[in-house]
DRENVO-687737 format. One record per residue (C-alpha): y, x, z. Coordinates in steps of 0.001 Angstrom, whole numbers, plus 500000, padded with zeros to 6 digits. Layout:
% residues N
((Y,X,Z))
...
This chain:
% residues 463
((596911,700238,594479))
((599479,697556,593679))
((601156,695889,596625))
((599275,692951,598105))
((601664,690161,599100))
((600152,689011,602385))
((602267,685876,602696))
((600657,684461,599559))
((597028,684883,600703))
((595430,681620,601902))
((594237,681882,605481))
((590667,681460,606724))
((591210,677898,607883))
((592522,676787,604471))
((589635,678398,602579))
((587078,676921,604978))
((588626,673458,604632))
((588006,673624,600869))
((584363,674433,601611))
((584156,671497,604040))
((585706,669170,601466))
((583186,670067,598761))
((580215,670118,601136))
((581063,666663,602485))
((580427,665044,599093))
((576666,665606,599356))
((573993,666987,597034))
((575740,668769,594152))
((573015,669285,591542))
((574264,669317,587940))
((575435,665855,586977))
((575054,664288,590434))
((577970,662220,591734))
((579037,664985,594131))
((579104,667527,591295))
((581172,665183,589115))
((583565,664740,592037))
((583803,668506,592505))
((584643,669037,588832))
((587587,666672,589208))
((588606,668135,592569))
((588817,671616,591029))
((590641,670277,587967))
((593271,668552,590097))
((593666,671556,592362))
((594306,673793,589333))
((596927,671317,588122))
((598598,671126,591543))
((598879,674914,591578))
((600740,674833,588278))
((598077,676552,586189))
((598436,676275,582413))
((595991,674890,579853))
((593939,673261,582627))
((590908,671698,581019))
((587287,670608,581153))
((584953,672331,578685))
((581703,670448,577976))
((578280,671920,578738))
((575033,670282,577628))
((572181,670726,580111))
((569113,668898,581462))
((569607,666541,584397))
((566822,666390,586986))
((566511,663930,589877))
((563318,663537,591934))
((562194,659945,592493))
((558955,660422,594451))
((557133,663467,595797))
((553806,663056,597553))
((550669,665042,598312))
((547723,663121,599746))
((544691,665033,601025))
((541308,663329,601324))
((538724,664726,603684))
((535676,662995,605267))
((536839,659592,604066))
((540288,660009,605619))
((543617,660429,603887))
((546620,662330,605153))
((550031,662535,603546))
((551628,665991,603427))
((555446,666279,603336))
((556508,667977,600107))
((559298,668543,597596))
((558845,668513,593819))
((559463,671690,591865))
((562565,671145,589739))
((561843,670299,586103))
((558070,670375,586581))
((556078,667701,584727))
((556056,664175,586067))
((553070,662028,586956))
((552798,658266,586705))
((553128,656147,589827))
((549413,656466,590605))
((549622,660243,590637))
((547113,662898,589662))
((543692,663108,591380))
((541908,666465,591398))
((540158,668924,593746))
((542375,671212,595811))
((541434,674834,595070))
((542955,677952,596620))
((544406,680391,594091))
((542915,683885,594152))
((544186,686619,591872))
((540674,687909,591229))
((539329,684497,590094))
((542175,682611,588393))
((539773,680402,586447))
((538663,678718,589673))
((541779,676487,589565))
((541039,675156,586072))
((541168,671360,586230))
((542277,671478,589883))
((545393,671316,592018))
((546076,675009,592580))
((547071,675897,596157))
((549233,678999,595770))
((550772,681054,598566))
((554330,682018,597599))
((555758,684509,600104))
((559411,685509,599834))
((560364,689102,599135))
((561072,691180,602216))
((562212,694760,602435))
((564763,697206,603803))
((568329,695908,603633))
((569271,699212,601961))
((566655,698852,599211))
((569331,697991,596600))
((570904,701398,597253))
((567585,703128,596685))
((567169,701204,593431))
((570759,702013,592434))
((570057,705733,592754))
((566972,705338,590585))
((568882,703374,587925))
((571824,705777,587725))
((569940,709030,588343))
((572338,709933,591157))
((571028,712540,593546))
((573220,711070,596272))
((574169,707394,596098))
((575560,707224,599642))
((579092,706671,598328))
((577872,703222,597263))
((577428,702190,600920))
((580214,701090,603218))
((578742,700356,606634))
((580624,702250,609343))
((578815,700290,612044))
((575443,701450,610753))
((573972,697948,610887))
((572140,698276,607567))
((570123,701309,608634))
((566640,700188,609611))
((567480,696520,609022))
((565249,694278,606928))
((566249,691450,604608))
((564426,688312,603482))
((565467,687413,599947))
((565464,683878,598519))
((562865,684666,595850))
((559207,685541,595555))
((558132,688347,593232))
((557565,685691,590573))
((561214,684587,590692))
((561337,681517,588401))
((557773,681950,587126))
((556022,680672,590261))
((553933,678117,588337))
((553181,680142,585221))
((549926,681816,586279))
((548488,678468,587414))
((549458,676846,584126))
((547859,679679,582154))
((544656,679318,584219))
((544334,675626,583335))
((545400,674037,586614))
((546310,670356,586445))
((548859,670614,589237))
((550559,673174,591472))
((550879,673113,595263))
((553155,675969,596324))
((552823,677054,599958))
((555947,678680,601422))
((553661,680797,603513))
((556218,682958,605346))
((559391,680966,604925))
((561773,681333,607883))
((562132,677976,609573))
((559014,676635,607814))
((560816,674464,605263))
((559569,672869,602055))
((563049,672123,600652))
((563065,675010,598171))
((564985,674390,594928))
((563118,676877,592728))
((562711,677317,589825))
((566241,676488,588726))
((566053,677799,585170))
((565764,674148,584002))
((562693,674969,581897))
((560322,672014,581590))
((556915,673078,582977))
((553672,671615,581629))
((552173,670489,584948))
((553545,668770,588059))
((554150,670768,591211))
((555285,670416,594811))
((556308,672731,597635))
((554751,672429,601117))
((555451,674379,604267))
((553417,677095,605956))
((551767,674914,608610))
((550556,672305,606133))
((549470,675027,603748))
((547324,676680,606418))
((545689,673362,607213))
((544819,672641,603563))
((543580,676185,603095))
((541260,675767,606076))
((539910,672483,604730))
((539394,673783,601193))
((537646,676861,602532))
((535159,674671,604400))
((534132,672671,601349))
((535339,670444,598553))
((538624,668699,599291))
((540283,666268,596922))
((543948,665525,596641))
((546411,663288,594892))
((549701,664710,593691))
((552582,662402,592860))
((555715,663921,591362))
((558050,661552,589567))
((561531,662465,588407))
((564298,661517,585998))
((564985,664178,583383))
((567260,663945,580336))
((570139,665827,578728))
((573668,665228,579985))
((577131,666710,579595))
((578738,668512,582526))
((581933,670529,582507))
((583262,674000,583149))
((586666,673752,584838))
((589222,676209,583427))
((592853,677032,584143))
((595137,679901,583163))
((598218,681806,584280))
((600377,684106,582139))
((600679,687728,583201))
((602286,691042,582341))
((600348,691164,579047))
((597924,689091,577031))
((594772,690951,577962))
((592732,688876,580399))
((591176,688934,583852))
((588618,686171,584439))
((587958,684989,588005))
((584916,682767,588279))
((582107,681110,590194))
((580115,677872,589786))
((580721,674416,591213))
((577174,673002,591387))
((574480,673689,593983))
((570887,672764,594833))
((571838,670636,597870))
((575186,669990,599571))
((575029,673799,599762))
((577910,675262,601753))
((577175,678873,600832))
((575681,678130,597353))
((578332,677645,596166))
((581001,675623,597913))
((582055,679010,599258))
((582387,680338,595699))
((584520,677348,594700))
((586786,677992,597678))
((587085,681728,596965))
((588121,681017,593362))
((590643,678437,594576))
((591963,681095,596962))
((592505,683470,594027))
((594175,680770,591960))
((596417,679913,594914))
((597446,683529,595474))
((598147,684385,591842))
((600005,681099,591253))
((602474,682208,593943))
((603049,685600,592326))
((605659,686011,589577))
((604147,686187,586084))
((605458,689729,585617))
((603606,690784,588771))
((600247,689542,587543))
((598510,692499,585884))
((597256,690473,582902))
((596818,686912,581750))
((594454,685242,584204))
((591686,682737,583533))
((590118,680854,586460))
((586663,679518,585737))
((584346,677240,587727))
((581119,676841,585796))
((578732,673925,585539))
((574985,674222,585539))
((574235,677386,587450))
((571268,675450,588824))
((570266,674646,585243))
((569640,678148,583976))
((573269,679272,584092))
((574119,676815,581327))
((577845,676828,582093))
((578532,680541,581949))
((576364,680973,578853))
((578247,678155,577120))
((581595,679675,578102))
((580612,683072,576695))
((579380,681551,573444))
((582474,679378,573049))
((584886,682245,573764))
((582973,685212,572327))
((585771,686036,569883))
((588147,686461,572850))
((585936,688608,575079))
((587152,691899,573615))
((590498,691194,575316))
((588925,690787,578782))
((589827,693688,581064))
((587623,692518,583933))
((585441,689574,584949))
((585386,688963,588723))
((582787,686547,590122))
((582838,685471,593772))
((579742,683882,595329))
((578304,683284,598797))
((580252,684019,601962))
((577039,683973,603995))
((576037,684578,607594))
((572825,686468,608222))
((570289,684090,609785))
((567194,685462,611521))
((564107,684074,613233))
((564246,684482,617001))
((562151,682808,619712))
((560686,680374,617222))
((564047,679271,615820))
((566720,680270,613354))
((569893,681854,614753))
((572887,683732,613400))
((572599,687488,613900))
((576365,687834,614181))
((576536,689841,610955))
((577387,688832,607417))
((574485,688893,604992))
((574464,692289,603199))
((577249,692261,600638))
((576444,693220,597060))
((579249,694255,594697))
((577776,694500,591205))
((580219,696785,589389))
((580171,698099,585826))
((579369,701797,585659))
((582937,702909,585022))
((584005,705544,587533))
((587649,704412,587896))
((586522,700808,588431))
((583897,701843,590981))
((586605,703782,592821))
((588893,700734,592834))
((586120,698590,594316))
((585323,701187,596981))
((589003,701412,597978))
((589283,697621,598268))
((586134,697356,600390))
((587337,700084,602748))
((590858,698676,602956))
((589476,695291,604044))
((586792,696755,606356))
((584027,694863,604562))
((581106,696483,606293))
((577514,695970,605088))
((578821,696407,601535))
((576918,698054,598686))
((578395,698891,595278))
((575572,698316,592807))
((575205,698978,589083))
((574812,695752,587096))
((571247,696675,586083))
((569969,697411,589576))
((567568,694434,589589))
((567116,693951,585853))
((569137,693504,582665))
((571988,691635,584372))
((573281,691066,587912))
((571649,688203,589813))
((574915,686261,589702))
((576353,683327,587806))
((578615,685855,586067))
((575765,688200,585129))
((575618,687216,581419))
((579110,688693,580940))
((577450,692106,581328))
((575275,691579,578249))
((578409,690457,576397))
((579952,693887,577075))
((582582,692663,579540))
((583417,694966,582487))
((582695,693146,585715))
((582845,693092,589487))
((580527,690388,590845))
((580427,689747,594598))
((577265,688109,595926))
((575086,687817,599005))
((571454,686661,598918))
((570353,684948,602149))
((566843,683467,602205))
((568225,679921,602696))
((570306,679980,599502))
((568282,677262,597729))
((567389,675227,600814))
((568876,672095,602369))
((569528,674145,605529))
((572469,675779,603728))
((574988,673918,605876))
((578526,674696,607081))
((577282,676765,610003))
((575868,679274,607487))
((579324,680229,606234))
((580472,683628,607491))
((584029,682542,608160))
((585351,686035,609034))
((584490,687093,605444))
((586643,684506,603705))
((590060,686137,603882))
((588957,689811,603644))
((586839,689137,600537))
((589789,687240,599051))
((592102,690139,599774))
((589632,692675,598385))
((589354,690709,595123))
((593152,690588,594893))
((593323,694358,595353))
((590705,694937,592648))
((592485,692658,590170))
((595929,694090,590960))
((594640,697632,590383))
((593971,696822,586716))
((597714,696712,586004))
((598504,698855,582992))
((594846,699185,582016))
((594035,697375,578790))
((590667,695967,577853))
((589848,698847,575499))
((590881,701447,578063))
((588786,699807,580784))
((585700,699914,578591))
((586276,703619,577967))
((586461,704274,581707))
């Protein structure tokens, strides 16, 4: 591999301070004041580093801001108010809300919720931490996919992982809508920490009925009441929703040739969101800092640094970037996305605590043997245990990353991501950052990019 110039790599404290700076601005949903501030922060940082052609590229997307979320349960002449959070981009009610019976969803009798507020248990996916490796072997047909694992400490073996999605992913409301429900009450029935602050779905699709999330304890109480007889409820979900313009932040550096390496992440998040994705912003700034300090002739290719808008609005930013630059994508040697330097958080003694490990690290890598070898070497060189090298299609058509759509555009990619259960929750605070990951992941990405020297875009695609 090309020589890594250690003196140019930002240290852990510097990278973490960027995360702190972004996190401190507050809730960073697309178009919120904190997201606007972050766009300008990234723009100015790119300029300070001496990047060329620094610019904002417009992205049209729907803005969503909840105004009031309420669930009132009536039983035996008494009313009780249940804490809740509106599902993003679900339909709004008027100020008086929607009155209807509360009816438990059952798969065998979906029609029972017609005209009602459907009470739907939405458990998160849980499974072996090594499940992605099993799926990778199935996708690629490899008899032995063990080379895809780097975990010398053996901490993945026998470990379980709670993912931040249910099996319905973004479609949590769809079955209730199809069954004729008037409203949706999603119960986070096994959510660690018993939260209701779950920013899903984030595809920014307008749903036809209003919906709210409630926690496990309140869900069990309503289920008990509805099982004992008829229980009525009032659902209030009011929000502001309209189209706005946000911005992808872009900067460039010349390199040894005019083929391109793109280094990206996204700047928005569901809450103040330290991991999702203030950490991604900081890791891209770390790359921009490093490569700005390297002589142009020592950069393997022209470099484009990209911080996308609207990940929490259906990936609007990356899709807009690809559409706007589709004529240039044939010159892209590699697209590197960096997201989520996350600590593994587990339930213990009734609370949430850090396990001491990083969340399992996923490295979605195009199925090009030389590129896979480069990624493996970088992971080993930086001792990034709990790492798995995964084919882009391991979970579906594209990686579950902000950079995933580049795969469908035919661009070779390496996308780093972790998927802790708290990714879309307000509990994603600074203590969730796995600080020991910040510099090694930065160094690994540098190694991967540097190793593309002398490999053109056409040659990379041919493996």
